[in-house]
N, C-alpha and C positions, 0 to 999 in steps of 0.2 A: 573742175573737180570740186565736189561739195566738201565742206569742212566736216570734221568729226562731230561737231555739235549739230550741224544740219542733218547728218546721217542718223544721229541719235533721235532727233525730233521726228524724222521720217519713220523710224522704227516704232516710236511711241504711237504715231498716228495709225500705222498698220495694226499695232496691237489693240488700239482703241476700236478700230473698225471690226477686228475679229471679236472683241468682247461684245460689241453691240449686236453683231450677228448672233453670237451665242445667246444673248439675252432674248433675242427674237425667236430663235429656233428652239431653245431648251424647253420652255414651258409646253410648247405644242408637242415636242417629242415625248415629254413625260406624260402629257394627256393621251397621246397615241398608245404609249406603253400601258397606261392605266386602263384604257379601253380594252386592249388585248387581254390583260390580266382579268378584267371584270368579266369579259365574255367567256374566257376559259373557266373562271370560277363558277359562272352561271351554268355552263355546260356540265361541269363536274357535279354541281349540286343537283342538276336535273337528272343526270345519269344515276346518281345515288338514289334519288326519289323513285325513279323508274324501277331500279333494281329492288327497292323495298316493296313497291306495288306488285311487281311480278312475283316476288317471294310470298306476299300475302295472298295473292290470287291462287298460286300453286298450292299453298297450304290449305285454303278453303276447299278447293276441288278435291285434293287428296283426302281430306277429312270426310267429305261427303261420300266419296267412293268407298272408303273403309266402313262407314256407317251402313251404306247400302249392303255391302257384303255381309256385314254382321247381321242385318235383319233377315237376309235369306238363310244364313246359317241357323238363326233362331227358328225360322219356319221349318227347316229340315229336322231340328231337334224335336219340335212339337209333333211332326208327322211320324218320326221314328217312335215316339211314345205311343202314338195310335197304333202303329204296326205291332208293337210289342203287346198292346192290349188285345188285338185281334188274335195274335199267335197263342197267347197264354190263357185266353178265356175259353171255357168249355163250349159255351153257346152265346152268340151275340145276336140280339134282336134289335128292332128299331128303337124300342124304348131305352134299352141299355146304351145304345149308341148315342141317342139324344142326350141322355144324362151325362155321358162321358164328355161329349163335345161342349155341352153347356158349361161344364165345370172349368173349361179352359178360358171362357169369356174372351173369345178372339176379337170381337169387334171393338171392345174397349181397350184391351191390352196390346193388341197387335193389329193395327189398321193395315189393310191391304191383304191380310190373310182371310179370304172370304169364307172358308169353311173346310170341313174334313169329310171325306166320303170313302166308302168301300165299294169297289167294283169287282164283280165276279167274272171269271173267265168262262165263257160258254162256247162249246163247239157247235159247228153248223148242224142243224137237225134237232138240237136240244132246246133251241130258243123258243120253240113253239109251246113247250110244256111249262115254262117258267112264268111266274107272275111277279110283277106286272110285265106285260109284253114289252120287249125292247123297242125303243124309238130312236131315231126316225126309222120308219119301215124300210125294208130292202133286204135282198139276199146277200149275205157275206159269208166268208169262210169260217169265221168265228166272231164272237161278240165279247165286248168288255162292258158288261151291263152294270149300271150303278144300282147297288142293292140298298145302301144306307147313305144318307148325306145330311149333314146338319151344319148350320141352321137352314131350315127350309124356307125358301122365298116363294109364296103362292104364285107370284108372277113368273117365276123362273123355276118350274119343277125340274128336279134333277133325278128323281127316282125313275129307273128304267132307261135312263139316257145311256146310249151305247157310245162310249168314248172312242171305240174303234171306228165309228162312222166318219170321224175326222182324221184325215191322213197324218196331220201333225201330232194330234194326241196319240194316235195308234203308234206312230213311229217312236215317240218318247217312251210309251208303255212297253213296247217290245224290246227297246234298248235296256230298260230297267229289268225286264224278265230275263233277258239273255245274259246280262252282266251280274245280276244279283245286287246292284248298287242303286242308290238314289239317282234319279234322272230328272232333269228339268227340260220341259219342252220349249220350243221356240214360240214366238208370238202367234196367238190365234184367238178366235172368238171363244170366250170362256164357256158359254152356255149354248153353243151352237147357233142356229139361225134365229132362235127365239130371243137373242140378245145381241146388241152391238158392242158390248163390253169386251175389250181385248185384254189379254193377259197371258199367263203361262201356267202350266200344270207341273206340279211336283209329284213324282211317283216313287213308291217303295214297294217292291214285289212281296207277295205272300205265297209261300209254297206249302203244298200238302204235307201233313205230318207223316213221317215214316218213309218218305221217298227221298232218294239221294238228290242232291242239288249242287254237286261239285262241278260238273261239266256243263257245257253249253246245252247239249242234248238233254242231260238230266233235268236242267232247270226248265226247259220247254215242256217236258213230260210232267214235271211236278208242280207247275204253276197252278195256283188256286185262284188268285186275284191280286188286287192292288189296293193299298190305301193311297189316296191322292188328295191334293190340296190345290184349288185354283188360287192364283196370286194376281192381284191388281198391281202391276209393277209401278205404274205411275203414282198410285197412292203411296206405295212403299217409298218411292223416290221423293215424293212431296214431304212425307213426315221425316225423311232422313235429313233433308236440308233445314237448317234453322231459319227463322224468319229474316234474320239479318243477312244470311247468305243468299236467300231467295231474291233479295233486292239488288244483289251485286253481280250475280252471274246466272246464266242460263245453261242448263245441262240436258243433253240428249243422250239416250241409251239405245244402242243397236245390238240386238242379239244375233250372233253370227258374224262372219268375217266381212260380208258385204254391207256397205252403208246404203240402206234403202228405206224409204218411208214405210214399206210394208212391215219392216221389223224394227221400227223406231218407237221409242217411248220418250216422252219429254216432260220437263218440269212445268208445272202450271204457272210459275211466276213470270214466264215470258209474256204471256198474254196480259197478265196483270200489270206488268211494267210498261206495256205499250210498245215493245220492241218489234221490229219487223220480222224477226226470226232468222235473219241472215247475218252471218258472222263476218262478212267481208269487211265491215267497218269496225269490228270489235277491236279494242285496244290490246286485249290479251286473249289468247286461246290456248287450249291444252287438250291432249288426248291421252286417255288411260285405258288399260285393258285388264280384265280379270277372267278367270275360267271357273265356272260354277256348275257342277253336276252335269258335265257333258256339253255345256253351252258356253260359247265365248260372248262376253259382254264388252262392248266398246263404249267408252264414255267420252263424249265430245262436249267440252265446256268453252264458253266464251263470255267475256265480261259484258255487262250492261252499261248503259249510259249513266246509271245511278251508282256505278262502282265508286266506292269511297277511297280516294287516293291519299297518299301520305302528304302530297303537296297541298292538300286542303288546309292542313295545319301549319305547314312550313313551305310556303310557295317559293321556289327559286326565283320567280319573277320579282319578288320583293328584294331579294338579294341583288338582282340586276339593277333595279332602280336605285337602291341604296348605294351600291358601289359606284354607279354612274355619278351620283351626287358627290360622293367623296372624291372621285377623280377630278371633278370640276373644282372642288375646293382645293385639292392638292395643286392643280394647275395655277389657281390664283395665288396660292401661298408661294410656290416656286417662282412665279413671275415677280412677286413682290420682293422675295429674298434676293433674287439675282439683280433686280434693279437697285435695291438698297446696297448690295455688295459692290456693284459697279461704282456707285457713288462714293462708298467708303474707300475703295481702292484708288479712285481718282484723287480723293483727298489725301490718302496716305503715300502716294507715289513719291512726292517730293521729299517727305520725311525719310522714306526708305532709302532713297538715293543718297541722302546726306549720311544716314547711318552706315550704309555700305561703304561709302568713301572713308568715313571715320574708321570703320573696322579694318579696311584694307590698309589704311595708313598705319594703324596700330600694329597690324601683323607685319607690315614691312619694317616698321621701326624695331619690333622685337627681333626679326630676323637679322637686321643690320646690327643690333646690339649683340646678338649671339655670335655673329661672325666677327665683330670687332673684338669681343672678349677673347675668342679663340685665337685670332691672329695676334692680338697684343700680348696674350699670354705667351705664345710661342716666340714672338720677337723679343720680349723682355727677358724670358728665361734663358735664351741663348747667350746674351752678354753676361747675365748674372752667373751662369755656369762657368763662363770663362774667368770672371773676376774671382768667384769662390774657389775655383780650382787653382788659379794662380796664387791666391792668398794661402791656400793649404800648402802648396809647394814652397812658397816663401817661408812659411812657418817651419818647414822641415830643414831649412838651411840655417847656417850659423849667423844669427843676427843678434844685435845687442838688445838690452831691455827696452829701451825707448822705441826701437823699431818694432819689436814684438808687440809693444803696447799699441802702436799705430795699426799694425796688421790685425790684431785681435779686435780693435774697435771697428775696423772696416768689415771684418767678417760678421760681427754682431749686427752691423747695419744691413749687411746683405741678408742675414737671416730674418731681420725684421721686415725687409722689403719682400722677401719670399713669402713670409707669413701673410703679409698684406695682399699680395697677388692671390694666394690660395684662398683667403677670405672672400675676395671679390668673386672668384670663380665659384666658390661654394655658395655664396649668396645667390648667384644666378641659377645654380642647380636647384637650390632649395625652393626658390620662387617658381621655377618651371616644373618642380616635382620630378626631376630626372636623376635623383640620387638612388642608387640601388643598395639595399641593405642585404648583406650576406649572412649566412649562419654556418659557422665553421667551429671546430673545437679549438680552444686555447686555454692557457693557464692564467687564471685571473690574478693569482698571487704574483706571478712573475710580471704580468702586465703592470700591476700597481707599483712593483719595485722598479721596473725599468722606466715607467713614466715619471717616477720621482727623481731619477738621477739628475736630469737637467734642471728641473725646478729647485731641487735641493741645493745644487751648486750655486744657482743664482741667488737663493735666499741667504746662503752663507756669505756670499760676496757682499750682500747688502746688510749683513749684520743681524739677520733674522734666524730664529731657531726653527728648524723644520722637523715635524713629527709625522711618521707614517704609522697609523694604528689599524691593523687588520684584526677585526674582532674574532673571537673564537666561534667556530661553527660555519665560517664562510668557506664554501667549497672552492677548491682550486680548479678542478676540471669541469669546465662548462662549455656551452656552445653559444655563439653570438657573433657580432661583428667587432672584432678587436680593433680594427683600424678606426672606426667611428667612435668606439668607446674611448680609445686613446685620444682622439681629437677633442672630444667634449671635455675630458679630464684635463687635457693640456690647456684649453681655453680658460677653464676655471682656475687652475693653478697659476697661469700667467697673470690673470687679473688680480688674484690674491696677492701675489708678490709685488705687482705694480702699485697697488693702492695701500700697501702696508709699509710704514716707515720704521716701526719698532715693534718688538714683540715676537710673535711666532705664527707659523703657518702649520695647520694640522690637516692631514689627509686621512679621513676615517672611512672604512668600508665595512659593512656588516649586512646581515640578513634581516629583512622586514618580516617576511613569512615565506613558507616553502611547502612543497608537496613532493610526491615521488618523482615528478617529471620536471618541475619548474622551481626556480629559486628567484625570488624578488629581492634584488640587491639594492641597497641604498649607499650612495657614495656622497660624502660631505667634505667640502673644502671650507675650513674655518680659519678666518684671519682676524687680526687685531687692528685692522686698518681704520679708515675714516668713517665707515658705515654709510647708510643710505636712509634718506627720509622716505615716508610712505609714498609721496608723490613721485620721487625718483624711482622707487621700486616698480610703480605701475607702468613706467615708460621703459624699463630696463631691457626687456626682451624684444624691443622693436628695432628695426634696422636703422643704423646711423644714429643711435640714441645713446647719450651719456647723461650722467647726473646733471651737469650744467656745462656751460662754455668754459668755466674756469678749470674744470677737470680735464677738458680737452687740451687746453693750453699747457697745463702743468704736467699731465701724464701721457698725453698723446693717444694715438689709436684712432681707428675709424668707426668704432662702435658697432662692429659687425659680429664679433665673436659670440656674444650671448644669443643673438638672434639666430645665428647658424646652429649653435648648440641646441637651442630649443627645437629647431626644425629636425635635427638629427635624432634627438631623444624621442620626439613625436613619431618619427618614422620607425624607430625601434620599439614602438608601443609603450613608451615610458612617459614619465612626467618630470618636470624640472621646476625649481622654484628658489626663493631666497628668503632668509629671515635676517633682519638687520635693524639697527638703530643708529642714528647719527652719533659718531664718536665712540661707539661701542663695538665696532667690528661687524663682520657679516658672516653668515653661513649660507653658502650656495650648495644646493643638493640636487641630485637627480636619482630617480628610482627606475630600474629596468628589470623587466621579466626575462630571465636567461634560462635556457634549457640545461638540465644536467647532462654531462657527457658520461653516459653509462659504459662507454668503451674506451676509457681513457688509456693512453699509452704514452710512453716517452716521446714517440714520434709526433703525437698530436700536439704536444706543448713545445716542441722544439722550435727555436727561432734561429734566424741567421745572424742576429745582432751580435752574439758573442762567439761566433765561430772563428777560430784562428785560421789564418791563411795556410793553405796546404800547397805551397809553391816551392817544393824542394828542388825541382828540376826546371830549368828555364824552358818555357814554351814559346811557340810562335803564334802571335795574335794579330789578326787583321782588323784594323779600325776603318770603318766606312763613315766618313764625316765630311760634309762640304764646307764647313766653317773652319778656316785654318787655325784660328785661335783655339777652338774646341779640340781640333786635332792635336794641337800641342799639349793642352791640358791633359787630355786622355792618355796621350803617349807617355807623358812624364809620370802620371800615376801608375801606369802599368809597368813602366821600366823600373820604377822604384820597388815594384814587387819582384823584380828579377827576370822579367820576360822580354822577349824580342818583339818589337812592334813594327808593322808596316801599315801605311795609310793609303787609302784611295778616296776620291772625291765623289764617286757616283756608283749607283747600283750595277751598271753594266760592266764597270771595271772589276767588280768583285768576282764575277764569273771567270774573267781572264786570269786573275791572281790565283784563284782556287785551282784552276786547271794547270797553272804553271808551277805552283809550289804547294807544299803541304803545310797546312795551318791547323792549330788546335782549338781555335775559338774565333768567332766573328763578333765584333761590337758594331751594331748596325744602327745608324741614324735612320729615322723613318721618312722624313721629308727632305728630298733632294731634287735637283733640277731635272735630270733626264729620266732616270729610272729610280722610283722611290724604293724605300727599304722593304715594303710589303711585297712588291713584285719580285724583287731580288730573292727574298726568303722563299717564296713559292717555287721559283725556278731551281734554287739550291735543293729543295726537298724532292724534286723530281729528277735529280741528276742520276745518271746511270752508274756512277762510281759510288759504292756504298760508303766509303770514307767521307767523301764530300757531302753526300746526301744526309749523313747523320751528324755532321759537325754542329756543335752547339752554337746558337745565335742568341745574343743578348740585345734586346731592343733598348736604345737610349734616345729618348725623345723629349722635346720641350712641350709636346702637345699632351695636356692632361685633361682634356674634355672627356665626358662620359663615354664609355665604350672603347677607349683607345687601347686599354690593356687587352680586352677580348679580341680586338682587331689584330693586334700583334700575335697573339696566340693562334688565332685562326689562320694567319699567314704562315705558321710553322715555326715561329720563334719560340725559344725555350724559357726566356726570362724577360723581365721588363723593369726598367728603372727610369725615373723622370728627372729631368734637369731642373734646377741644379742638383747634382747627385750628392747623396750622403756617402762620403768617401769610404768609411768603414763598411757600410752595407755593400758598396760596389766591389770592394776588394774581396769580401767574403763570397759574393755572388760569382765573381770570376774564378776564385779558387775552387768553389764547389763544382762549377761546370767543367773546369779542367780536370779535376779528379774523376768525375763521372765519365768523361770522354776517354780518359786514359784507360780506365777499367774496361770500357766498351771496346776499345781497340784491341786490348789483350784477349778478349773473348773471341773477336773476329779472327785474330791471328792464330789462336790455339785451335779454332774450329770445334771447340767443346760444345757449343750451343748455337742455336740460331741467333743472329744479331738482334739486339734489343733496340728498337727504333727510338732515337732520342726525341722524336716529335711526339711521343706518347706522353700525355699529361698525367703524371702520377698523382697529382692533387685530385683530379677528377675520379681516379680509381679509389683514392682514399675516401672521398665523399661517399662513394657507393659502399665502401666497406663499413662506414658508420651506420648503414642501414641494415646490416646483417643481424640475424636473430640466431640464438643458440639452437643447434640441432637442425638448422635449415641450410639449404644450398646457398652459397654466397650470392648476393644480389648482382655483383659484377659478372659472375659466371652465367647467371640467368640472362642478363642483358646481352652478353657476348653470344649466347646461343641464338637469341632473337636477331642479333646483328648478322650472324652467319646465314640465317634463314631468309631474311628479307632483302639484304643488300644486293645480291646478284640480280634479283628481279628489278630492283630500282635501276641498276646499271643498264639492264636490257631495255627498260622503258625509256631511259634517257637517250640511248642510242636511237630508238625508234622516233623519239621527239625531234632529235637532230635531223634525222632523215626526212621527216615530214615537215620540217621548218616550224614546229610548234614551240615558240619561245616561251609562252605562258606555261605550258605543261612542263617544259624543261626546268624553268625556275621553281615551279611548285615542288617537283621531285627533289631538286637540289636543296631547297630549304628544309624539307623533311629529313633528308639524309644528313644534312649539316647538324641538325639537332641530335640525332642518334650517334653520330660520330663524336661530337663534342662530349656527350654523356660518358662515353667510354674512354675519353682522353685522346682520340685519334685526331690530333690537331691539324695535321697536314691534310687529311681528308676534309675536315671542316673548312680549312682555308680554301681549298680548291672549289668546294661547294659554294662558298661565299663569292668567289670570283665569278662562277657561273651565274649566280643570282644577279650580279652587278653588270653583266654584259649588256650593252644597249641592243635594242631590237634590230638596228641596221648593221650589226656586226656580221661578217661573212660566216657562213655555215661551217667552213673549214676550221675557224678558230674555236667554235663550239665543240667540234668533233675532237680536236686536239686535247682540249681540257677534259672531255669525258674519257678519252683514252688514258690521260694522266691519272684521272681519278680511279680508273680500274686498276692501274699499276700500283697506285698507293694503297688501294684496298688490300691487295695481296701482301704488301709490306706490313700494313697495320694488323692483319690477321695473324701473321707469323709472330709479330712482337707481342700481341695480346695473348696469343696461345701460350707463349713461353712465360710471360709475366704471371698469367693466371693459372699456369700449370694445367692446361686443358689438353688432353691427348687428341690426336687426329682420329677421326672415325671413318 
């Protein structure tokens, strides 16, 4: 079997092989991707260029077609003017016609418009008497004889030409006659057999004056003749196209629906460009169609080899070559970077392993330290509790003055030891950042007075004068963390008394500045002690730091109080400092921003410290404690209060006792051998007997780590006190819970109201009440409405998660429901949710189902209790 070191070496070798393979493959892979992106980019650019070229080609063809149509419309306008001239002139002769046409200057202004003529309609038999004689000769039913035509071409005489001798010309003329509209003939020889020039004729009919021409027959009877215009379509097409367009595309025009050379006109640029005339190799082609004066014109265009493409100025091929070059450069760069990175990783691997080992060692040491502190705190507090309790009981007996002096000395030593343990634990919390700062209402004046009682007595015993100065304007009702405030103040007062041999101690509190919501309070502890040098002041707020070793030997202490105080003040968003001179005393101060309590009440400032015991009737109390000495101490304290005590050593025995006898209170140790106190409390809160289910439970534990108080409340306990206990606080706590439980039992017995669940945390409801605004619905009532709306769905989803075996989903819902339950003070529900969260994945599904069922039952109890407490009617 290979050693762990050999296995690690083999793992490194495998990783090294994988890294080398990656270095070999990665650059080529990136080059391959770059080539793909380059090709896609080139194709995209080419497509864009082609789209622009097609758009440019279409635009040129469309523009040419529109210009051609415009030129024909212009020709029709000119011919219509001639028709109007004929109709409105009394007599038209050849001279008048010549002058009229000459004024139009057709050849210069309108190329392709060859002339304008007037042809007279002659019936058969009448042609022999008119001059000149119609030509070409031949017998026809009627004749369309040209009477006037300008300009006259001696080589192509038009006078006497019978337009009706050509079937195409006749057909167009008759359509014009019958419709009364302008008509354009199809392609034919313009001047008959005497010319090879092809074109089209444009006709407008002229009817005899005084005869009707509304119907088809009327117009045939009333026809007098036609004004006509021969058009050279190819010339019109040539002048329509710009020189630039002529170089880029060829255009053919076909009159009629069939595409035939017989009826084709073409642009002259084709031959000039040297193209073959076939469009099969043309890059772009386009066909358009227009209808003019009874004739369909089809335009067939295709690009020439000289077509100017957009890629001539922005060739995508350049992009292809440029991107290819960049891809090669990128390949080289990646190859270089990966090779360099592999070398760097190889150089850093040993250092990383050392750092990882060091980190793991540090984390393990920190974990060991935390576990050690927690365990030692618990183990030390347990005997301290026994000693402190026994000394208190001893001091209650009849002992002489010397014995009392010895007992008091022991108690002060125990108090000092307890403070030292607390300082060590607080130091650990401050360093780990695990101290939670709360914001609750409290009476600042009362806190200052109560915090002064112990130090004042100590100062008087030492022969010092103690002064408490609460400056005018300092508000009493504020919000903050009274526990941490008292802790900081206690540290400063303790130091002041310790280092002052004569003179006085002054505690002064006042306002630095304030606004409508916040009060910045400054607290100063002034002594007439030994004072501090500037160097000592600079080291003062560091852990385990004192002015010098002499101070440590003479006055004692671990040097933690000021460091902890600074950490607490910083967490409360405040500042702390000192002003001192050697031999002149010191002023330790701290500033804290505190919120005004705008809804102060007597309840907000009430404390349990001065509450007198309410133990008029003997009650039965069950103490659950596995330490026999602690059992005895707790029993004696409770018996001196006049109550009956029974003890058990484990959580499972609690349930047996509660089922066998009636008890009024349970004092529960949290850490025991078989069943710990948290589990026992949860089981009690799910008991079927309402009396047992609602019995008050006070947690008494030597575990003071962060979160312990919340853990106790979530398990369903009603109160919490840490060992070694403050006897007066403990007695008041016991009396308070007994009094509340007695009233609760009376309500159950009278049946006057639904029982009020003792696991409801009224402090949580009080915190919600502090958020209320005048004229608005209470915040607690709003939250309760949401609780009623969402919780049934959560319970249903939890049951589904249990059925599906989805532990993660179950924990997620339980965590969410735990938060909403704790907000409303439903501590039992929150405790069951916490237990569901903590169930290991390998736990049987039946255990999860039982807890979810218990949660559903507890939800009903919590709703009844909250509905009664908040006075919310059922709907």
